[in-house]
C-alpha positions in Angstrom: -62.3 159.1 97.5 -62.5 158.0 93.8 -60.2 155.1 93.3 -60.6 155.5 89.5 -58.2 158.4 89.6 -55.4 156.2 90.9 -55.5 153.6 88.1 -53.5 155.7 85.6 -50.7 156.5 88.0 -47.6 154.6 86.9 -45.2 153.7 89.8 -41.5 153.6 88.9 -39.3 151.3 91.0 -36.7 153.1 93.1 -35.5 150.1 95.1 -36.4 146.7 96.4 -35.1 144.7 99.3 -36.2 141.3 100.6 -35.9 140.1 104.2 -36.6 136.4 104.6 -36.8 136.6 108.4 -36.6 140.2 109.8 -36.7 139.9 113.6 -36.6 143.6 114.5 -36.8 147.0 113.0 -33.6 149.1 113.1 -35.7 152.2 113.7 -39.1 152.4 115.4 -40.0 155.2 113.0 -38.8 156.7 109.8 -39.7 159.1 106.9 -38.9 158.6 103.2 -38.4 160.9 100.2 -40.3 158.4 98.0 -43.3 156.2 98.4 -42.6 153.0 100.4 -44.4 149.7 100.6 -44.0 147.2 103.3 -45.3 144.0 101.6 -45.8 141.2 104.1 -45.2 137.6 103.2 -45.3 136.2 106.7 -45.2 137.5 110.3 -46.8 140.5 111.8 -46.1 144.1 112.8 -48.0 147.1 114.2 -48.0 150.4 112.3 -49.1 154.0 112.5 -49.0 156.6 109.8 -50.7 159.9 110.7 -54.0 159.0 112.3 -54.2 155.5 110.8 -52.9 152.5 112.8 -53.3 148.8 112.9 -51.6 145.4 112.4 -50.2 144.1 109.2 -49.8 140.4 108.5 -49.4 138.0 105.5 -50.9 139.4 102.3 -51.0 143.0 103.6 -49.5 146.0 101.9 -48.7 149.1 103.9 -48.1 152.3 101.8 -46.3 155.2 103.3 -46.4 158.5 101.4 -43.3 160.7 101.0 -42.5 162.8 104.1 -44.9 161.0 106.4 -43.7 159.4 109.6 -44.0 155.6 109.5 -44.2 154.2 113.1 -43.8 150.4 113.3 -43.4 147.7 116.0 -42.5 144.1 115.4 -45.0 141.5 116.6 -43.4 138.4 115.0 -40.5 137.9 112.6 -41.3 139.1 109.1 -40.9 137.8 105.6 -40.9 141.3 104.1 -40.5 143.0 100.7 -39.4 146.6 101.2 -40.2 148.6 98.1 -39.7 152.2 97.2 -41.2 153.9 94.2 -42.0 157.2 92.5 -44.6 158.2 89.9 -43.8 158.3 86.2 -45.7 161.6 85.8 -43.3 163.3 88.1 -45.9 164.1 90.8 -44.3 162.5 93.8 -46.7 163.9 96.3 -49.6 161.7 97.4 -52.3 161.1 94.8 -55.3 163.4 94.8 -57.8 162.2 95.9 -56.1 160.1 98.6 -56.6 156.3 98.8 -59.1 155.2 101.5 -56.3 153.6 103.6 -52.6 153.2 103.8 -53.3 149.5 104.2 -54.4 147.2 101.3 -55.2 143.5 101.3 -55.7 142.5 97.7 -58.4 139.9 97.3 -56.4 138.0 94.6 -54.0 136.6 97.2 -52.7 133.9 94.8 -51.6 136.5 92.3 -50.1 138.7 95.0 -48.0 135.8 96.4 -47.0 134.8 92.9 -45.6 138.4 92.5 -43.8 138.0 95.9 -42.2 134.7 94.7 -40.8 136.4 91.5 -39.5 139.3 93.6 -37.7 136.8 95.9 -35.9 135.3 93.0 -34.9 138.6 91.6 -34.1 140.6 94.8 -30.3 140.4 94.3 -30.4 140.9 90.5 -29.3 144.3 89.1 -29.0 143.5 85.4 -31.4 145.6 83.2 -33.6 142.7 82.3 -34.2 141.7 86.0 -34.8 145.3 86.9 -37.4 145.6 84.1 -39.1 142.4 85.4 -39.2 143.9 88.9 -40.8 147.0 87.5 -43.5 145.0 85.8 -44.2 143.2 89.1 -44.5 146.5 90.9 -47.0 147.6 88.3 -49.1 144.5 88.9 -49.0 145.0 92.7 -50.2 148.6 92.2 -53.1 147.4 90.1 -54.0 144.8 92.7 -54.0 147.6 95.3 -56.1 149.8 93.1 -58.7 147.0 92.7 -58.7 146.7 96.5 -59.2 150.4 97.0 -61.9 150.5 94.3 -63.7 147.7 96.2 -63.5 149.9 99.4 -65.0 152.7 97.3 -67.8 150.5 96.2 -68.6 149.6 99.8 -69.2 153.3 100.4 -71.2 153.7 97.3 -73.4 150.8 98.2 -74.5 152.7 101.3 -76.2 155.2 98.9 -78.2 152.7 96.8 -81.9 153.3 96.2 -83.9 151.9 99.1 -87.3 150.4 99.3 -89.5 148.6 101.8 -88.8 145.4 100.0 -85.7 144.0 101.6 -85.3 141.3 99.0 -85.1 144.0 96.2 -82.7 146.0 98.3 -80.5 142.9 98.3 -80.9 142.7 94.5 -79.6 146.3 94.0 -76.6 145.5 96.1 -75.9 142.4 94.1 -76.4 144.2 90.8 -74.0 147.0 91.8 -71.3 144.5 92.7 -71.7 142.5 89.4 -72.6 145.3 87.0 -69.1 145.5 85.4 -68.8 141.7 84.7 -70.9 139.5 82.4 -73.9 137.9 84.1 -77.5 136.9 83.4 -80.5 138.3 85.2 -81.8 134.7 85.5 -78.7 134.1 87.8 -79.9 136.7 90.2 -83.6 135.9 90.1 -82.7 132.2 90.9 -80.6 133.4 93.8 -83.6 135.3 95.1 -85.9 132.4 94.7 -88.0 134.2 92.0 -88.8 133.6 88.3 -87.3 136.2 86.0 -90.8 137.7 85.4 -91.6 137.9 89.1 -88.2 139.5 89.8 -88.6 142.1 87.1 -92.1 143.0 88.2 -91.2 143.2 91.8 -88.0 145.3 91.1 -90.0 147.7 88.9 -92.6 148.2 91.7 -89.8 149.0 94.2 -87.7 151.3 92.1 -89.8 152.4 89.1 -87.2 150.9 86.7 -86.3 147.4 85.5 -83.2 145.6 86.7 -81.6 146.1 83.3 -82.2 149.9 83.4 -80.6 150.0 86.9 -77.5 148.1 85.6 -77.3 150.5 82.6 -77.4 153.5 85.0 -74.6 152.1 87.1 -72.4 151.4 84.1 -73.0 154.7 82.5 -72.3 156.5 85.7 -69.0 154.8 86.0 -68.2 155.4 82.3 -68.9 159.1 82.8 -66.5 159.1 85.9 -63.8 157.5 83.9 -64.2 159.8 80.9 -63.7 162.9 83.2 -61.1 161.6 85.6 -58.8 159.4 83.6 -57.2 159.4 80.1 -58.4 155.9 79.3 -59.4 155.1 75.8 -63.0 154.3 75.1 -62.2 150.7 74.5 -60.5 150.5 78.0 -63.5 152.2 79.6 -65.9 149.8 77.8 -64.0 146.9 79.2 -64.0 148.4 82.8 -67.8 149.1 82.6 -69.0 145.7 81.4 -69.5 146.5 77.7 -68.0 144.4 74.9 -66.5 147.2 72.9 -66.3 151.0 72.5 -68.9 151.1 69.7 -71.6 149.6 71.9 -70.7 151.7 74.9 -70.9 154.8 72.7 -74.4 154.0 71.5 -75.7 153.3 75.0 -73.9 156.3 76.5 -75.4 158.6 73.8 -78.9 157.3 74.4 -78.6 157.8 78.2 -76.6 161.1 78.3 -77.7 162.8 75.1 -74.2 163.0 73.6 -71.4 160.7 72.5 -68.6 159.9 75.1 -66.0 162.0 73.2 -68.3 165.0 73.3 -69.1 164.5 76.9 -65.4 164.4 77.8 -64.7 167.5 75.7 -67.5 169.5 77.2 -67.2 168.6 80.9 -63.5 168.2 81.6 -61.9 171.0 83.5 
């Protein structure tokens, strides 16, 4: 699964209902012609969609694709947002590739529950401005979900990191992979490992035949290449997502690493 392919999908709100205390489901199972989210503010319920099953509680989002059977069983009364949506590109079938799970639990819970609070205030409103605000909130919930799915994708990618006999340096590659797309200093990591920057660089190079900076650059360029081929993001957007200050600098680093500018790489390799 490549979560990057989901970021550019634009969900369009079909409906939203809020239940402050839903004590039972009217139906134990159902199917829908659009995508449906059960967004849980409080309480618990059990679910099964195809082969995936589990329990959903506060802060969980359960996504049911169109045409799939959604089995559910109440565990405790729910504070629940029931949201339906379609995709703006007209492709209402499930995204390809599929997300790693029908369940999402965004790490930024404060932001998610802020979205829930605004939806509560607006759930009876039908005027154009309120509907537009609910649409914006749905977009934010979708982005939080994509971040969560991307984190799941990163966990899978971490299993394929270069490996050495030096366990401390293996920990270093994992840390660098997790932080490669955000500003940080190598001294921060070397300090966490209990090494001086010089000791860290020397030991890392011995383990992987490259410096820590070269490793981070390879991680960033690999992600930039994926985004170039699998999304319609601008180069500025890709630079921001890959830890670079601007498109110009990304273009220089990309060309040095890949032998061609990002625009040429996208032109030559997109199918």
